[in-house]
N, C-alpha and C positions, 0 to 999 in steps of 0.2 A: 884429316877435317880437309872442306873446301876453302879453295883462298878465296879471299876476301874480292870483291870489284871494284878497283878503285874508283877515284874521283876525280874528276879536275872540276874546276871553280876556273874562269875568267872573273878579271875586277870588279864587272859589273855582277856579278849573279853572286860573288861573294856578300859584298856590302848589303845586297837586298836581306840578304842569309839573317848576315850581324843585327840589319835591324830587326828580324824576324824573333831572332834568339834573345833578344833584350825584350822582349815582352809586352811593349806598348802597344794596348788595340788588337793587340791577337790574344788569340786560345791559348792555355799554357801545354799544352798538344801540341801546338804548330809549333812554339818557342822550344818545346824537346826535342820536334824533332829538324831543326834548323841546325841543333850544337849537332846533334846525331854527323849530317853530312860534313858542317864542317870541320866536324873529328875526323871525318876522314877522310874527309881532302888535305888533312893535314898529316897520309898515313899512316893513323894509329888501324890497330885493326879492330875486329867487333871486339875480341878480351879484353880489349886496353880499354876502347868506350864503354863498357858495362861495366869496368874498374873506376870508368874514369866518372861518369854519371851516375852511376845505383842500381843500372839496371840492368835486363838481363842478355846476354849477348843474341839470342836467337832476336829480340826487341829494335837489337841495336842494325843489326844483319837486313830484317825485316824493311826498316825504312833507307840502309845503304839502299837493297837494290827497286824499290820503288824509286830514287828517285834517279838513279842510272839508268834504270825504263822511259822515265813519264817526266822530270826532268821536277821543277817546281810540281805539277799539276797535283803529284804523284803523292807529294805528302802531305797535302793543305786539303783532302776528304777521304776520309780511307773509301776501301774500297768497298764493290757494293757487299750483301751478301745473300744470298741465295732467301732467306726465309723461310718459315714451316711452308711445306708441302701440302698445294691445296689439295680438303676432301673432298670440292665440290667438281669436276669437273664440267666443261663448256656444253656438254652434251643433259647434262640434271639444268644445269642451269636454263639450258634453249626453252626443257620442257615447262620449267616454269615462268616463262615470261610465255610460250607461247598458250600452257595455261589459264593465263592473269587475263589474257586480249580473247580468245575463242568461247572459253565456256566461262558456267557459272553454277559455284558450290549449293547442291539441294537444298533448295525452299527460299534462299537472301539472291538475293540482285545484285550481291559483290562480291568481290573479297575484299579478306581483312589477314593481314602478316597470320596473325593465329587461326583461318580455318584454313588458310592455306600451308603454312608446317602440318595441321594431323593431320593434310591428307597425300602432300608429299616425306612427311616420316622427317624435314629440315627443321632445326631452330628458328623460334620467330626471327634472332635477329639476321639469322642469314639471310629469311626473306628479304625482311629491311633492303639488306644492302643488296641484292639484286635485281629489287626494284627502282632504288636510286642510281641501278646502275646502270640504267634501260632508261628512267625517267620517268617511267611507271609510278601511277597515282590512284589506286582502285579508290578509296574515298572518298576523294575528289568529285564534286562533278560543277559546270559550270554552265548557264541557262543561255543558250542562244539558240534562234529560228533563224531559219531561210526564207529574205520575203519576197511576195507571189507576184509582186506589183507591179505587169508590164512595163513599165515606167520606171521602173527600178535603178538603170542607169543615168535617165536625164537626171533625175533625181537627188542621186547622190551624188554629181559632177557638177548640178546645182549650185546646194547643200555644201560642200566641200569648198567646193570654186568662193561662196561669200566669207567663207572661212580664214582659209589663207591669201583670198586676192583681196579685202572686199573693196566694193565700190568708193571714189572717193568726192565728199560731200554728203554725205548719206550716211545713215546711220544703222546699223544692223543687230536685231534684235532675239537672242532667241527665248521663246515661249513657253507656257504654258502652262498647266494647271497639277496641281497637288489637294485633290480633293479627297473630302471626305477623311479630313484629318480627323484623330480623337482626344476628345477632352479629358483622359484617363486621370482619374483621381485613383492611389493608392492607398488601398486600408488601412495599413499602418505606417507612420513615419519611417524613414529607412535610417537605420545607419549611417555616422559619418563614418569616409577613411582615413583607417589609424597607421602604424607603424602593424606590419604585420597580418593588416588585414585589410579589405578593399570593401569600399562602399559597398550595401546594400539596397534592395530594393524589394517587396515583396508581388508575385508569382501575381494576387490577386491583383482586382482595377474595378471599381466603379466607373462608367459611362456618363458623360456631361453633356453629352451635346458633339457637335463634326462644324466645321466650316472646313472652308474650299480656300486653294491659296491662291489667286493667279500673276503673278511670276514673268518679268520681262527681263533677261541678263542684254546690256549692254556687249559684245563680242569684243567691243576695241580694250575699253579699259577694265572691265566686271563687275558694273555699278547694277542694282538691281532695282528699278518698278515694281513694286508690290501690290495689291487689295487682296486681303483680306472678306468673303462676300456667303454667303447664310446655302448658299445652292453653288450649282454648274450647268449653270443652262445659256441658249444663245445670251438672254434677256441684259447675264451678267457678262459674255463675256463682250458683249458689247459697252457696257459699263467700261468697261479694262481700259479697252479701242481708245474711248472716251480719254483713258485717264492718259494714255501713254500720247495720243496728242496733244495734252495742255501739256504735258513732263517734256518735251522736244521741241523744244523752239524754230521759229522760223517755219519757212519754208524746206526744210533741210528730206528729202527724202529715207521714206521709211522701209527699211526691210523686215521681215517680220517670220521667222523661220516657226512652222510651227505641225504640229502631227497633221493623219487622217482626223481627228475627228471629231462623229457628225455638228456639232456646234460650230464649231470653226466655218464650216460650208452651207449654215443655211441662207435662206435665201434674203431675210433681212442684212445679216453680216454681208453678204455676198450689193444687194443695194447699198448697203451702209457705203463698204468699199469703194463702187461707184461713183457716191459721190466725196469724196476722201480721196481722187489721187496719188497723193503722195504718198502711200499705202501699199505697200506691194508683199504678198502675199504670196511665201515659201512653202511647199506641205513637202516632209516625210514621207518616206516610202511606205504602204500599208506591213507593217510587225516590223518597223524600222526607230524604234525611236530613241537609239542610242545616239543614231545623227544629232540628235537635241540638247545642244552644250547644257540647256539650264539642268536638264536633270543631274547632273555633276553636284548644280546646289544645291537641291534635291535633298539628296546628299547625306554631305554636311551638314543643312541644318538639320537634319531627322537625328542626327548625330550624335548634335551638340546642343539643341534645343530644345527637342522632342521627347526623341525615346528615355529621357533619365526621368521627363517631368511628371511634377503632378497636378495637375490641375481643377480647381472646383469648378469650373465654370468655364464656358465659352471663353467668356472676356480674356480668362486669365491663363488662354492659350493662344489667345490675339495676339495678345498681351506681349508674351513670349516672344513669339513671333517677329513680332516686329521690334522686341528691341535688340533682335537677331540680325538682322533685317536692316539694323539702324547701326548696327556696329559695324557689321561689316562693308556699308558705303559708306565709313570717317575713311578708312582703308584698304580699297578695292584690291584686287587683284585677279585677270587675267583668266582663262584657263586656256592654254594655248594648242589649237587644233597643229597634230602634225601626222599625222596620218593622209598619205595623198588617196584621191579617187582610183588610182593604177593600181596604190597596195592594199586597197581595200577589195578592190575586185578581185583579181589572183584570188587574194582572198575563199572571197565566198565561191569563186572557182572552184577549188578544190573540196569546198563546203560538201559543196554540189556534188561534184565525182566520188567524195566518198556518199555521199546520202544513195546517190544511183546506187551504186554496190549492193549496200543493202536492201 
């Protein structure tokens, strides 16, 4: 029989092991291992430790040896185990990744776990794990379009500068229109929310007219100036500009962030702007409406007040929109713009480089 390894403890190590042995706020396993080491330090061999503690001599010898080799760290955690041997090697995984990125299933636009599993002979769960490991989501797609505006950089830096460092003693308003909002009336009442069942609404509806919402969001405090109008022309835009003029007191300069819609640049609108020099217009680049912060408010409005609603007529729809905006203005919260122009331009350059490869 191999001779047991001798264990020697200084006073500090013994006190610490005694605390572990008492098992206060430690696992039962660690308390047992600390007791084994203490018995070994007292001169007991593995057979004697096993008899005292009611364990096998092999177990006593294992934790005696691990403490002798690694100290306290040797008994705090189990040794790592090799686990099951991998059935899918790196070459097979690389083939799945390559096929996902460079090929498409026959007659389809993108891969699913089941179609990839059928082609490769692997299980669907294995395909899912490989995709997760490499950050691949073939089922997911996001909308994106690169702007071809020749003044993209100048307009981007201008608008981002207004968000990150707005001018003093001036008001910055992010303006846009949510046009042709439909007053949809469901053909049957929806069932209410209850335990075990979500609320319901019919898939079909009746159209009862439309309205267009003109909105301007104060970038500083998040308040909304709004107006619903039946049409979306330069005449309605001028009415909304006059409303803004009355809502912003005094002679404070007003910076308006707008998109490139023709209504905003109509000759009559330009003539009105010349007669009202306190208004300064900043236009987003072509195909870059994501720069207009009020779009984020429109998404909340649609999700929380319109999408699940049922409206008998246009007035019902306008009432719901007005009520939501009034509630918002009672406790407004601004949207905080965090991306710098430099970071956005770097992302655009990467996207353009990838597009040029195609």
